C-alpha positions as CSV (number, residue, x, y, z in Angstrom):
1,M,39.4,-5.4,20.8
2,D,37.3,-3.3,19.2
3,L,34.3,-3.8,21.4
4,T,33.0,0.2,21.5
5,S,30.7,0.1,18.6
6,K,29.0,-2.9,19.7
7,V,28.8,-1.6,23.5
8,L,27.1,1.3,22.2
9,K,24.7,-0.8,20.4
10,G,23.4,-2.8,23.5
11,D,25.1,-5.7,22.8
12,V,25.1,-7.7,26.0
13,L,28.1,-10.3,24.9
14,S,30.2,-7.4,24.2
15,A,29.5,-5.0,27.3
16,A,30.0,-8.4,29.7
17,R,33.5,-9.2,27.7
18,L,35.0,-5.5,28.3
19,I,33.7,-5.6,31.8
20,R,35.5,-8.9,32.3
21,C,38.7,-7.6,30.7
22,L,38.2,-3.9,32.9
23,E,38.0,-5.8,36.2
24,D,41.1,-8.4,35.1
25,E,43.0,-5.1,34.0
26,I,43.1,-6.7,30.8
27,E,45.5,-4.8,28.1
28,G,43.2,-2.4,26.1
29,A,40.2,-2.3,28.1
30,T,41.2,1.2,29.4
31,E,41.6,2.2,25.9
32,E,37.6,1.0,25.0
33,L,36.0,2.5,28.2
34,E,38.2,6.5,27.1
35,K,36.7,5.4,23.8
36,L,32.7,5.4,25.6
37,Y,33.3,7.8,28.4
38,T,32.1,10.4,26.3
39,H,28.5,8.6,25.9
40,T,27.8,8.1,29.4
41,G,26.2,10.5,31.9
42,Q,22.8,9.8,31.3
43,A,21.9,7.0,33.3
44,H,20.6,8.0,37.1
45,V,22.6,5.6,39.4
46,I,20.9,4.6,42.6
47,G,23.6,2.7,45.4
48,I,21.8,0.2,47.4
49,T,23.6,0.1,50.9
50,G,23.1,-1.5,54.2
51,A,24.5,-4.0,57.0
52,P,24.7,-7.7,55.7
53,G,21.9,-9.6,55.9
54,V,19.1,-7.1,55.9
55,G,17.7,-7.7,52.4
56,K,19.2,-5.6,49.9
57,S,19.4,-8.1,47.3
58,T,15.9,-8.9,47.4
59,I,14.5,-5.5,47.6
60,L,16.8,-4.9,44.8
61,A,15.8,-8.3,43.0
62,C,12.0,-6.2,43.2
63,L,12.6,-2.7,42.6
64,I,13.7,-4.6,38.7
65,G,10.3,-5.8,38.4
66,N,8.9,-2.1,39.3
67,F,10.9,-0.3,37.1
68,R,10.5,-2.8,34.3
69,K,6.6,-2.2,34.4
70,M,7.4,1.0,34.1
71,G,9.4,0.7,30.7
72,K,12.4,1.7,32.1
73,T,15.9,-0.6,30.8
74,V,17.9,-1.4,33.9
75,G,21.6,-2.1,34.9
76,V,22.7,-4.2,38.2
77,V,25.9,-3.9,39.3
78,A,26.1,-6.1,42.5
79,V,29.3,-6.2,44.8
80,D,30.5,-9.4,46.7
81,P,33.3,-9.8,49.4
82,S,36.2,-11.2,48.3
83,S,37.7,-14.4,50.7
84,P,40.7,-12.7,52.5
85,F,42.2,-16.1,52.2
86,S,41.5,-17.5,48.3
87,G,40.7,-14.1,47.2
88,G,37.4,-15.6,45.6
89,A,33.8,-14.5,45.9
90,I,30.5,-16.5,45.7
91,L,28.7,-13.8,43.7
92,G,25.6,-15.3,45.0
93,D,23.5,-11.8,44.9
94,R,23.1,-12.7,41.5
95,V,20.9,-15.8,42.3
96,R,18.1,-13.6,43.6
97,M,17.8,-12.1,40.3
98,Q,17.4,-14.9,37.9
99,A,14.2,-14.0,36.8
100,Y,15.4,-11.5,34.8
101,S,18.3,-13.9,33.2
102,G,16.1,-13.4,30.4
103,D,15.2,-9.6,29.8
104,S,17.3,-8.2,27.4
105,N,16.4,-4.7,28.8
106,V,18.1,-5.8,32.2
107,F,21.9,-6.5,32.2
108,I,23.3,-8.0,36.0
109,R,26.6,-8.0,36.0
110,S,28.2,-9.6,40.2
111,L,31.6,-8.1,40.4
112,A,34.4,-9.6,43.5
113,S,34.8,-6.7,45.9
114,R,38.8,-8.0,45.5
115,G,39.7,-6.1,48.7
116,W,39.0,-3.0,47.6
117,K,37.6,-0.5,50.7
118,G,34.5,1.2,50.7
119,G,31.8,-1.5,50.1
120,L,32.9,-1.7,46.4
121,S,34.8,-2.8,44.0
122,R,37.7,-1.0,41.7
123,A,35.7,-2.2,38.6
124,T,32.7,-0.8,39.5
125,M,32.4,2.8,38.3
126,S,34.2,1.3,35.2
127,T,31.2,-0.9,34.9
128,V,28.3,1.6,35.8
129,H,30.3,3.5,32.7
130,V,29.6,0.5,30.4
131,M,26.0,0.0,31.0
132,D,25.8,4.0,30.9
133,A,27.0,3.5,27.3
134,M,25.0,0.7,26.6
135,G,21.7,3.3,27.0
136,K,20.4,1.8,30.4
137,D,18.0,4.3,32.2
138,L,18.8,3.5,35.5
139,I,21.5,1.7,37.3
140,M,21.4,0.3,40.9
141,V,24.4,-0.6,42.4
142,E,24.5,-3.1,45.5
143,A,27.5,-2.3,47.4
144,V,29.0,-5.0,50.1
145,G,27.4,-4.8,53.5
146,S,28.6,-1.8,54.8
147,G,29.6,0.1,58.2
148,Q,29.4,4.0,59.0
149,A,32.6,4.5,57.1
150,D,32.1,2.6,54.3
151,I,30.7,5.9,51.7
152,D,31.9,5.4,48.5
153,I,28.6,3.8,47.5
154,A,27.0,7.6,48.3
155,R,30.0,9.0,46.4
156,I,29.5,7.0,42.8
157,S,25.4,7.5,43.5
158,D,22.6,9.9,42.2
159,T,20.2,8.1,44.8
160,V,21.3,6.2,47.8
161,V,19.1,3.9,49.5
162,L,19.9,2.5,52.9
163,V,18.1,-0.6,54.2
164,L,18.1,-1.1,57.7
165,N,16.8,-3.8,60.0
166,P,14.8,-3.3,63.3
167,G,16.6,-4.9,66.4
168,A,20.1,-4.8,64.6
169,G,21.7,-2.2,66.8
170,D,20.5,0.6,64.0
171,E,19.2,2.9,66.8
172,V,22.5,3.5,67.9
173,Q,24.2,3.4,64.6
174,M,21.8,6.6,63.9
175,M,23.7,8.8,66.5
176,K,26.9,8.1,64.3
177,A,28.6,10.2,61.1
178,G,28.8,8.2,58.3
179,I,26.4,6.3,55.7
180,L,23.2,7.7,57.7
181,E,23.9,10.9,56.6
182,A,24.4,10.3,52.8
183,A,21.5,8.2,52.6
184,D,18.8,9.8,50.5
185,I,15.8,7.2,51.2
186,F,15.9,4.7,54.1
187,A,14.0,1.5,54.1
188,I,13.2,-0.8,56.8
189,N,13.1,-4.2,55.4
190,K,11.5,-6.8,57.7
191,S,9.0,-4.3,59.2
192,D,6.8,-7.0,60.5
193,M,9.9,-7.7,63.5
194,P,9.3,-6.0,66.9
195,G,11.2,-2.9,67.0
196,A,10.5,-1.7,63.6
197,D,8.0,1.1,64.7
198,L,10.4,2.1,67.6
199,L,13.2,2.4,64.5
200,K,10.9,4.5,62.0
201,L,10.6,7.2,65.0
202,S,14.4,7.4,65.9
203,L,14.7,7.9,62.3
204,D,12.1,10.5,61.9
205,A,13.2,12.4,65.2
206,M,17.1,12.5,63.6
207,L,15.7,13.6,60.1
208,A,13.8,16.3,61.9
209,L,16.4,17.3,63.8
210,S,18.7,17.3,60.6
211,A,15.8,19.6,59.1
212,K,16.3,22.0,61.7
213,E,19.5,22.6,61.9
214,A,19.9,23.3,58.2
215,Q,17.1,25.8,58.1
216,T,16.5,25.3,54.8
217,S,14.5,23.6,52.3
218,F,16.0,20.6,50.7
219,W,15.4,16.6,50.6
220,K,14.2,15.1,53.0
221,P,15.0,11.5,53.0
222,P,11.4,9.4,53.3
223,V,11.2,6.4,56.1
224,I,9.8,3.2,54.3
225,M,8.0,0.5,56.1
226,A,9.0,-2.8,54.2
227,E,8.7,-6.6,53.7
228,A,10.7,-7.3,50.5
229,I,9.7,-11.3,50.8
230,G,6.3,-10.0,50.3
231,K,6.9,-7.2,48.1
232,K,5.6,-4.9,50.7
233,G,6.6,-0.8,50.6
234,I,8.8,-1.7,47.6
235,D,6.2,0.2,44.8
236,E,6.9,3.4,47.5
237,I,10.5,3.2,47.8
238,A,10.5,2.8,43.5
239,E,8.5,6.1,43.6
240,A,10.9,7.9,46.1
241,I,13.5,6.9,43.8
242,L,12.1,8.6,40.7
243,K,10.7,11.7,43.3
244,H,14.4,11.8,44.3
245,K,15.5,11.7,40.4
246,E,13.1,14.8,39.6
247,H,14.3,16.4,42.8
248,L,17.9,16.5,41.8
249,G,16.9,17.8,38.3
250,E,15.3,20.7,39.5
251,S,18.0,22.0,41.8
252,D,21.5,22.3,41.1
253,E,22.3,19.0,43.8
254,L,22.5,16.9,40.9
255,A,25.4,19.1,38.9
256,K,27.4,18.8,42.6
257,R,27.0,14.9,43.0
258,R,28.5,14.3,39.4
259,Q,31.3,16.7,39.9
260,E,32.2,15.3,43.0
261,R,32.1,11.8,41.2
262,A,33.9,13.1,38.9
263,R,36.4,14.5,41.2
264,L,36.6,10.9,42.8
265,E,37.6,9.2,39.3
266,L,40.4,11.7,38.9
267,A,41.9,10.6,41.9
268,W,41.5,7.1,41.0
269,A,42.8,7.6,37.6
270,V,45.7,9.2,39.0
271,E,46.2,6.4,41.4
272,D,46.2,4.3,38.7
273,F,48.5,5.7,36.6
274,V,51.1,5.8,39.4
275,K,50.5,2.1,40.2
276,I,51.2,1.0,36.7
277,H,54.1,3.0,36.7
278,L,55.5,1.8,39.7
279,E,54.7,-1.6,38.7
280,G,57.1,-1.2,35.5
281,M,60.1,-0.2,38.0
282,D,63.2,-2.3,37.7
283,Q,62.1,-4.5,41.1
284,E,65.9,-4.5,41.7
285,Y,65.9,-0.9,42.5
286,L,62.6,-0.8,43.9
287,A,63.5,-3.2,46.2
288,Q,66.5,-1.0,47.2
289,L,64.0,1.6,47.5
290,V,62.2,-0.2,50.0
291,D,65.0,-1.4,51.7
292,N,66.0,2.0,52.7
293,L,62.8,3.1,53.9
294,A,62.8,-0.1,56.6
295,Q,66.2,1.3,57.6
296,R,64.6,4.9,58.0
297,K,67.4,6.2,55.2
298,N,64.6,8.3,53.8
299,N,60.3,8.8,54.2
300,P,57.8,7.7,52.0
301,R,56.4,11.0,50.8
302,S,60.0,12.1,49.7
303,V,60.8,8.9,47.8
304,A,56.7,9.1,46.2
305,R,57.6,12.6,45.2
306,N,60.7,11.7,43.0
307,I,59.1,9.1,41.8
308,I,56.1,11.2,40.7
309,A,58.7,13.7,39.3
310,M,60.5,11.2,37.3
311,I,57.3,10.1,35.6
312,S,56.1,13.6,34.9
313,S,59.4,14.2,33.3
314,G,58.3,11.5,30.8
315,G,61.5,9.4,31.2
316,R,61.7,5.9,32.1
317,D,65.2,5.6,32.1
318,G,65.0,6.7,36.0
319,F,63.0,3.5,36.4
320,F,66.0,1.4,35.7
321,A,68.7,-0.3,38.1
322,H,71.7,1.6,37.2
323,R,70.1,4.2,39.4
324,T,71.1,3.9,43.2
325,A,68.4,4.2,45.4
326,E,70.0,6.8,47.2
327,D,69.0,8.9,44.4
328,A,65.5,9.0,45.1
């Protein structure tokens, strides 16, 4: 596998193949991504999140058109939920973006969440890096319909757009901590429905209170009324995204966000490293460890510390069956 040079030249087929290999954890894919990493960090990553059915995909599809009119190249990562029974996913979000399938400056990729928590897929960040290395100006990531605690989208994005609907209980949700606190732009979609004005008033009041408590000058998230089907409010959302991008560049906030993202990626990389070694353990030995834990002869943290110590020592002998479970 030698896809790095082709991806850096913007080759879509090579990028698609690499993303598929990363998603399926094919041997050699991670090494290709490592080569690309130093060529990333230029794209502006936009997270689009909200509850299921609020119109995230429709808004995203409209934003593609707006940014293309500005001459921007666009990448899209659409994460769809996987079935807890079959593990499959419909990947239906991509259907709404078919109008741009023939545009060579737009690269759309759907990912199945595969049980990954936080509204994303395990391969989301890797896919963003591939699109970044291709030279995309803007990369939009659409999360699975997420709840208050699903804030991974905020941790991997430079700008977060939270889509809300009137009459969906969002007035109550505003009192809760979570994704609402992480949003940079609020879009009230289906604003022709009853309750839209009340929702906007509630949001404005919450944001005014937050600004007063902060007692400092910072980005005040705009609340934009939209009707995505009629493309109402889309220009304003696109403009707000670019204004927020400019704001980040003029402050130290962009560096802070990317440091947080790097910290998150490091944690994921460590988890992957340990997982690979754990899967390489002799299965009989692993079964003994699990049996001892089930019988309360040991505790998970102690066993984990000893496994990590064996990995750190560089010796794989500790993973073979001639060791007894009591050794861990």
